[in-house]
Backbone as a ProteinNet text record, in pm:
[ID]
protein_1_A
[PRIMARY]
XXXXXXXXXXXXXXXXXXXXXXXXXXXXXXXXXXXXXXXXXXXXXXXXXXXXXXXXXXXXXXXXXXXXXXXXXXXXXXXXXXXXXXXXXXXXXXXXXXXXXXXXXXXXXXXXXXXXXXXXXXXXXXXXXXXXXXXXXXXXXXXXXXXXXX
[TERTIARY]
-4382.9	-4300.5	-4245.4	-4217.7	-4164.6	-4013.6	-3941.5	-3796.5	-3765.5	-3676.9	-3642.8	-3522.6	-3426.2	-3305.7	-3266.2	-3223.2	-3162.7	-3012.2	-2941.9	-2798	-2718.7	-2764	-2693.2	-2705.5	-2814	-2834.5	-2771.7	-2786.7	-2742.6	-2591.3	-2532.6	-2389.6	-2321.6	-2326.3	-2271.3	-2122.5	-2045.9	-1902.1	-1875.3	-1962	-1946.2	-1966	-2042.6	-2067.3	-1962	-1878.3	-1775.2	-1688.8	-1641.6	-1561	-1639.7	-1766.9	-1848.7	-1867.5	-1888.5	-1903.3	-1773.4	-1661.1	-1530.8	-1510	-1554.2	-1544.2	-1624.8	-1742.6	-1823.9	-1750.6	-1680.7	-1602.9	-1489.8	-1427.2	-1320.3	-1374.7	-1489.2	-1551	-1575.5	-1623.7	-1651.9	-1526.3	-1411.5	-1286	-1210.6	-1262.2	-1191.1	-1186.8	-1272.8	-1270.1	-1365.7	-1442.9	-1547.6	-1655.4	-1716.8	-1818	-1929.8	-1970.8	-2077.3	-2203.5	-2235.7	-2356.7	-2346.4	-2230.3	-2208.8	-2224.9	-2170.1	-2182.7	-2330.5	-2406.5	-2549.6	-2622	-2590.6	-2656.5	-2626.7	-2501.6	-2462	-2534.6	-2535.3	-2602.3	-2752.3	-2812.3	-2954.5	-2985.4	-2907.8	-2938.1	-2922.8	-2816.1	-2798.5	-2912.8	-2951.6	-3059.9	-3192.6	-3217.7	-3338.4	-3338.2	-3227.2	-3216.4	-3238.8	-3181.6	-3190.8	-3322.3	-3407.6	-3536.4	-3523.2	-3425.3	-3399.5	-3466.5	-3587.4	-3661.4	-3589.4	-3526	-3452.4	-3346	-3266.8	-3156.3	-3204.6	-3309.3	-3365	-3411.7	-3481.2	-3529.4	-3411.6	-3313.2	-3199.3	-3120.9	-3091.9	-3005.1	-3075.5	-3206.3	-3275.2	-3276.8	-3299.6	-3299.4	-3160.5	-3056.4	-2919.9	-2884.5	-2922.7	-2892.3	-2961.3	-3087.4	-3158.3	-3091.5	-3053	-2986.9	-2856.7	-2790	-2664	-2684	-2809.2	-2835.9	-2882.8	-2902.9	-2952	-3095.1	-3130.4	-3265.3	-3364	-3488.2	-3595.7	-3603.4	-3594.1	-3609.4	-3507.3	-3382.3	-3279.8	-3303.3	-3346.5	-3375.2	-3489.3	-3590.7	-3702.1	-3655.1	-3552.9	-3512.2	-3393.4	-3342.6	-3227.2	-3257.1	-3376.3	-3410.7	-3425.7	-3438.4	-3452.9	-3343.4	-3224.6	-3116.4	-3078.6	-3094.1	-3058.9	-3150	-3269	-3368	-3370.4	-3273.9	-3272.9	-3146.2	-3160.9	-3044.1	-2988.2	-3039.4	-2998.7	-2869.5	-2816.9	-2698.6	-2579	-2466.5	-2344.8	-2290.2	-2201.5	-2139.2	-2068.1	-2007.9	-1941.3	-2043.8	-2155.8	-2261.2	-2321.2	-2340.9	-2395	-2302.7	-2172.8	-2077.1	-2081.4	-2091.8	-2098	-2226.8	-2336.8	-2464.7	-2465.5	-2410.1	-2400.3	-2312.7	-2202.4	-2112.1	-2183.7	-2256.6	-2333.3	-2431.3	-2502.7	-2598.7	-2528.5	-2418.9	-2346.9	-2295.8	-2240.6	-2185.2	-2294.6	-2401.9	-2511.1	-2581.8	-2585.9	-2650	-2544.5	-2434.9	-2319.5	-2349.1	-2454.3	-2491.2	-2527	-2562.4	-2592.9	-2465.8	-2351	-2223.8	-2139.5	-2013	-1924.2	-1958.2	-1907	-1928.5	-1880.4	-1954.2	-1922.6	-1805.2	-1750.6	-1643.5	-1691.2	-1811.7	-1858.2	-1871.9	-1915.7	-1924.8	-1785.3	-1691.9	-1552.6	-1497	-1521.1	-1468.7	-1530.2	-1661.7	-1728.1	-1672	-1648.4	-1592.7	-1450.9	-1370	-1231.3	-1223.8	-1323.1	-1324.1	-1352.7	-1416.2	-1459.2	-1386.7	-1323.8	-1263.4	-1119.8	-1035.1	-898.4	-901.9	-792.3	-786.3	-815.1	-756.1	-780	-927.7	-989.4	-1131.6	-1217.7	-1176.5	-1252.6	-1248.9	-1134.6	-1124.9	-1214.4	-1207	-1288.9	-1437.6	-1476.8	-1616.7	-1662.5	-1577.9	-1612.2	-1629.5	-1542.8	-1557	-1683.6	-1716.5	-1839.9	-1961.6	-1964.6	-2076.3	-2083.4	-1969.2	-1967.2	-2020.1	-1983.6	-2027.7	-2179.1	-2236.5	-2381.2	-2455.4	-2402.4	-2467.4	-2465.8	-2359.1	-2354.3	-2458.6	-2467.7	-2569	-2709.5	-2732.9	-2864.8	-2898.3	-2802.2	-2827.7	-2861.5	-2796	-2830.6	-2972.9	-3004.5	-3135.5	-3248.3	-3228.1	-3332.3	-3347.4	-3234.9	-3239.6	-3316.9	-3300.6	-3361.8	-3483	-3532.4	-3653.3	-3645	-3532.1	-3515.9	-3612.4	-3699.4	-3798.5	-3738.9	-3784.3	-3745.9	-3834	-3785.9	-3868.9	-3996.2	-4102.8	-4229.8	-4262.8	-4284.3	-4317.2	-4442.6	-4437.2	-4551.4	-4562.4	-4473.8	-4477.9	-4413	-4458.5	-4404.9	-4268.9
3586.3	3627	3503.5	3519.3	3410.4	3429.9	3322.2	3329.2	3369.4	3466.3	3515.3	3442.2	3410.5	3338.4	3243.2	3124.8	3032.8	3042.6	3119	3138.5	3008.4	2909.7	2782.1	2706.1	2729	2663	2743.2	2874	2959.9	2982.2	2996.2	3029.7	2954.4	2821.6	2745.2	2771.2	2787.1	2811.2	2946.4	3042.6	3174.5	3168.4	3070.1	3054.9	2970.4	2901.6	2816.9	2891.9	3013.2	3084.4	3115.3	3146.2	3172.3	3045.2	2933.3	2806.6	2768	2792.4	2766.4	2859.3	2983.4	3079.5	3030.9	2976	2920.8	2807.3	2723.9	2616.7	2674.1	2780.5	2845.5	2905.1	2971	3031.4	2924.4	2808.7	2700.2	2650.5	2667.9	2618.3	2724.6	2844.9	2954.7	2945.8	2866.9	2853.9	2945.4	3028	3103.1	3003.9	3030.1	2940	2921.6	2797.9	2767.7	2845	2851.7	2924.2	3071.6	3130.4	3270.8	3293.7	3204.2	3214.2	3210.3	3120.1	3111.6	3241.6	3296.3	3419.6	3534.8	3545.4	3651.8	3636.2	3515.4	3491.9	3519.1	3478.5	3500.9	3650.1	3721.9	3864.3	3943.9	3921.2	3992.3	3958.2	3833.4	3790.4	3853.6	3869.2	3937.8	4082.3	4150.7	4291.8	4306.9	4216.3	4224.1	4169	4116.7	4063.9	3943	3859.2	3742.1	3618.4	3589.7	3475.4	3343.6	3328.5	3206.2	3181.1	3284.7	3269	3261.9	3337.1	3325.9	3182.2	3128.6	2990.6	2893.8	2905.3	2814.4	2825.1	2947	2963	2932.8	2951.2	2907.8	2755.6	2690.9	2543.9	2488.6	2546.2	2500.6	2523.6	2638	2668.6	2569.4	2539.8	2441.8	2305.7	2267.5	2137.9	2131	2245.4	2250.3	2281	2275.3	2285.8	2420.9	2516.5	2647.4	2633.2	2711.6	2703.3	2788.6	2744.6	2820.5	2960.3	2967.9	3096.1	3198.4	3158.2	3251.9	3289.5	3194.3	3225.4	3326.4	3311.8	3407.2	3548.1	3555.8	3684.6	3749.5	3688.1	3746.1	3888.1	3911.2	4045.1	4147	4101.2	4189.6	4160.6	4126.6	4083.2	4187.9	4315.2	4420.1	4416.6	4361.5	4356.8	4221.6	4136.8	4001.7	3975.3	3900.4	3860.3	3725.6	3671.3	3537.9	3537.1	3654.3	3661.7	3709.9	3642.7	3677.2	3811	3873.9	3997.2	3977.5	3862.7	3833.5	3828.9	3760.2	3754	3891.6	3968.6	4103.8	4190.1	4180.9	4258.7	4216.2	4085.7	4035.7	4077.5	4075.5	4115.6	4265.7	4346.3	4490.3	4516.6	4443.4	4457	4415.7	4307.6	4260.6	4367.1	4425.3	4529.4	4651	4693.2	4811	4789.5	4672.9	4646.7	4620.3	4556.2	4527.9	4657.1	4751.8	4881.6	4992.3	4961.3	5051.5	5184.1	5190.3	5316.9	5423.2	5381.8	5475.8	5537.2	5482.4	5531.8	5416.4	5442.3	5335.2	5293.2	5178.5	5137.3	5247	5263.8	5367.4	5326.2	5422.4	5390.7	5294	5311.5	5211.4	5070.9	5061	4929.7	4870.6	4955	4909.4	4861.5	4939.4	4904.5	4775	4759.2	4635.8	4515.5	4532.6	4423.1	4388.9	4492.4	4471.7	4405.8	4430.7	4370.4	4221.1	4174.5	4034.7	3950.9	4015.7	3944.1	3989.6	3895	3930	4004.5	4064.7	4133.1	4036	3917.8	3817.7	3779.2	3759.5	3724.6	3838.4	3962.9	4076.5	4078.3	4042.9	4034	3921.2	3806.7	3692.7	3724.1	3787.7	3824.2	3921.2	4015.7	4112.8	4043	3948.1	3871.3	3785.4	3728.7	3651.6	3739.4	3859.1	3950.2	3985.2	4009.1	4038.3	3921.7	3800.6	3682.1	3664.8	3675.1	3654.3	3766.2	3885.7	3993.8	3966.9	3907.4	3870.9	3764.4	3660.8	3557.1	3617.6	3705.9	3770.3	3846.1	3915.5	3994	3904.5	3792.3	3697.6	3646	3603.7	3543.4	3645.2	3765	3867.8	3918.2	3941.1	3994.8	3903.8	3773.4	3678.9	3607.1	3658.7	3605.7	3455	3410.7	3268	3227.1	3131.9	3093.4	2998.7	3014.9	2917	2793.8	2679.4	2559.4	2577	2514.2	2519.1	2378.2	2362.7	2231	2178.7	2056	1993.5	2020.4	2106.2	2135.2	2020	1999.7	1891	1924.6
-1132.5	-1244.8	-1314.3	-1437.7	-1517	-1533.2	-1512.7	-1529.9	-1673.1	-1688.3	-1821.8	-1880.8	-1798.1	-1841.1	-1729.1	-1764.4	-1667.7	-1689	-1604.3	-1626.1	-1627.3	-1550.6	-1545.6	-1677.6	-1748	-1876.5	-1990.1	-1985.5	-2094.9	-2094.8	-1975.9	-1968	-1853.8	-1856.4	-1743.7	-1719.4	-1824.8	-1807.3	-1742.9	-1769.5	-1708.6	-1557.4	-1511.4	-1368.3	-1298.2	-1373.5	-1312.2	-1211	-1240.6	-1140.1	-1012.5	-1025.4	-906.4	-823.8	-892	-821	-751.3	-816.9	-753.8	-634.7	-647.9	-538.8	-418.3	-442.3	-334	-262.1	-336.9	-274.8	-190.8	-240.3	-164.8	-35.3	-43.8	74.5	180.9	139.6	233.1	302.8	240.1	296	377	385.8	451.5	602.9	662.2	807.1	881.2	810.8	879.6	924.4	1036.8	1088.9	986.5	968.5	872.6	908.2	1036	1077.8	1042.4	1055.9	1021.9	872	792.4	646.6	607.3	668.1	638.3	675.3	792.3	835.6	740.6	698.5	605.9	472.7	419.8	291.6	301.8	411.1	429.3	441.3	522.2	543	413.4	339.1	212.1	116.6	112.6	23.3	62.1	192.2	237.2	189.6	209.7	169.9	20.3	-57.1	-203	-258	-171.4	-217.1	-305.9	-277	-359.8	-299.6	-346.4	-295.7	-317.1	-432.2	-462.7	-355.8	-325	-229.9	-85.4	-49.2	85.9	108.6	11.5	21.1	38	-49.2	-45.9	85.2	128.8	245.3	376.6	384.5	505.7	513.5	400.6	399.3	433.5	373	401.9	549	601.9	742.2	835.5	809.1	892.2	882.7	762.9	743.5	824.8	838.8	913.6	1061.6	1107.8	1250.8	1301.5	1213.3	1258.6	1307.2	1409.2	1465.9	1386.6	1388.1	1324.3	1385.2	1516.7	1585.1	1536.6	1524.5	1476.8	1330.8	1250.7	1110.4	1099.7	1183.6	1182.1	1217.2	1301.5	1356	1283.9	1179.6	1110.3	1063.6	1012.4	964.3	1075.5	1199.3	1315	1417.6	1370.4	1458.6	1563.1	1530.1	1626.4	1749.3	1733	1841	1911	1881.9	1936.8	2016.2	2123.4	2204	2158.7	2048.9	2004	1921.8	1889.5	1803.8	1883.9	1864.1	1935.5	1885.3	1962.3	1913.7	1779.3	1759.2	1631.6	1518.1	1540.9	1439.6	1414.8	1519.9	1505.2	1420.7	1445.7	1366.9	1220.3	1196.2	1058.3	989.7	1061.1	1002.2	972	1061	1035.7	913.8	903.7	788.7	660.1	666.5	551.2	504.4	598.1	562.2	502	563.9	515	373.2	345.3	212.4	109.4	150.9	58.7	18	109.8	82.4	70	4.5	0.4	-68.9	-149.3	-213	-109.3	11.4	119.4	177.6	142.5	194	244.3	268.2	314.8	457.6	499.4	638.5	734.2	841.5	939	1027.5	1098.1	1193	1301.2	1357.4	1455.2	1395.4	1271.4	1206.2	1186.7	1145.8	1129.5	1263.7	1369.7	1502.2	1554.5	1536.8	1581.7	1507.8	1379.6	1300.2	1346.6	1367.4	1410.1	1548	1632.4	1765.6	1761.8	1655.1	1647.8	1542.9	1446	1333.7	1313	1278.2	1239.8	1106.9	1070	940.5	826.8	833.9	729.4	723.5	839.1	841.2	785.3	808.3	755.1	603.2	547.4	401	350.5	415.6	375	387.1	495.9	515.1	406	371.6	267	132.6	102.6	-21.4	-19.9	95.1	109.6	79.4	134.8	109.9	-39.1	-100.4	-244	-325.9	-287.3	-361.5	-354.1	-233.4	-223.9	-295.4	-293.4	-366.8	-517	-568.1	-709.9	-741	-657.8	-678.2	-672.9	-575.5	-565.3	-692.3	-748.3	-868.4	-987.2	-998.1	-1105.3	-1087.7	-967.6	-943.1	-957.2	-905	-913.4	-1056.9	-1124	-1260.4	-1355.4	-1338.7	-1431	-1371.3	-1256.9	-1193.5	-1169.2	-1114.4	-1087.2	-975.2	-1001.8	-901.6	-797.3	-675	-571.9	-589	-546.2	-553.8	-471.1	-515	-443.2	-398.3	-268.6	-214.1	-280.7	-327.1	-390	-540.3	-591.6	-735.1	-811.6	-932.3	-1015	-1067.7
[MASK]
++++++++++++++++++++++++++++++++++++++++++++++++++++++++++++++++++++++++++++++++++++++++++++++++++++++++++++++++++++++++++++++++++++++++++++++++++++++

């Protein structure tokens, strides 16, 4: 597909609040590895190649293993994710696919068992942010970089 609009070129000032939000998210104290997993899982669900590419590369750069990255889409079937990560991934899926209905009581309980109330708010905002980025990238067919491309 051909990119239809480059939002960074067409409306850079409109993206300033989102970029500032990303800086705020980084300073919230959630584990960097958890943030990467959440961003990757939402991007997979939304079919955002640009963001899947970016977040897998960022996660690897920050020390995430290839094996865990391969298994993010099948996290329920893997023993490689902690209960905290599992709760965050379930929450990410529930919020990303919110048209199916609100998060269930078991999802709420799993989240509450692993995250403080403040962390739950931060995690919810993180999921909202990556979903917004995914929508921009998917809507305008933003291409991911291709190794070896000029």
